C-alpha positions as a printed Julia matrix, in Angstrom:
61×3 Matrix{Float64}:
  0.0    0.0     0.0
  2.88   2.39    0.61
  3.94   2.13   -3.06
  0.81   4.08   -4.0
  2.26   7.1    -2.19
  5.15   6.99   -4.64
  3.24   6.11   -7.8
  0.58   8.82   -7.55
  3.07  11.74   -7.45
  5.06  10.17  -10.29
  1.88   9.8   -12.36
  0.92  13.39  -11.62
  4.39  14.53  -12.65
  4.06  12.69  -15.97
  0.67  14.29  -16.59
  2.04  17.76  -15.85
  4.97  17.18  -18.21
  2.62  15.95  -20.97
  0.31  18.94  -20.54
  3.29  21.29  -20.57
  4.64  19.76  -23.78
  1.19  19.99  -25.37
  0.82  23.69  -24.53
  4.36  24.34  -25.74
  3.52  22.7   -29.07
  0.37  24.78  -29.42
  2.19  27.98  -28.49
  5.03  27.33  -30.94
  2.48  26.73  -33.74
  3.31  23.07  -34.3
 -0.3   22.31  -35.26
 -0.86  25.15  -37.74
 -0.2   23.28  -40.99
 -1.41  19.71  -40.64
 -2.11  19.22  -44.36
  1.35  19.97  -45.78
  3.0   16.76  -44.61
  0.07  14.57  -45.6
 -0.02  16.0   -49.12
  3.75  16.14  -49.65
  3.94  12.36  -49.92
  1.79  12.51  -53.07
  4.32  14.54  -55.04
  7.67  13.33  -56.3
 10.76  15.27  -55.38
 12.83  16.6   -58.25
 15.75  14.22  -58.14
 18.69  15.2   -60.26
 20.03  12.28  -62.21
 23.72  11.52  -61.91
 25.61  11.83  -65.19
 27.17   8.45  -64.45
 23.72   6.84  -64.24
 22.63   8.16  -67.63
 25.84   6.97  -69.3
 25.45   3.54  -67.79
 21.92   3.28  -69.12
 23.03   4.25  -72.62
 25.8    1.65  -72.62
 23.42  -1.1   -71.54
 20.86  -0.28  -74.25
């Protein structure tokens, strides 16, 4: 039963830390643009092709 006197303050400390991190994220505008990351996966990045890769492909053809 005495372990509960240790676990309750630790649990409360974790809750306070989680609430503090949440309010920090809201204050630093972490949740302002939720759509950018979800849409960015749909578009290909412009990848520059290595000159060595294009020459290798020509030699194989």
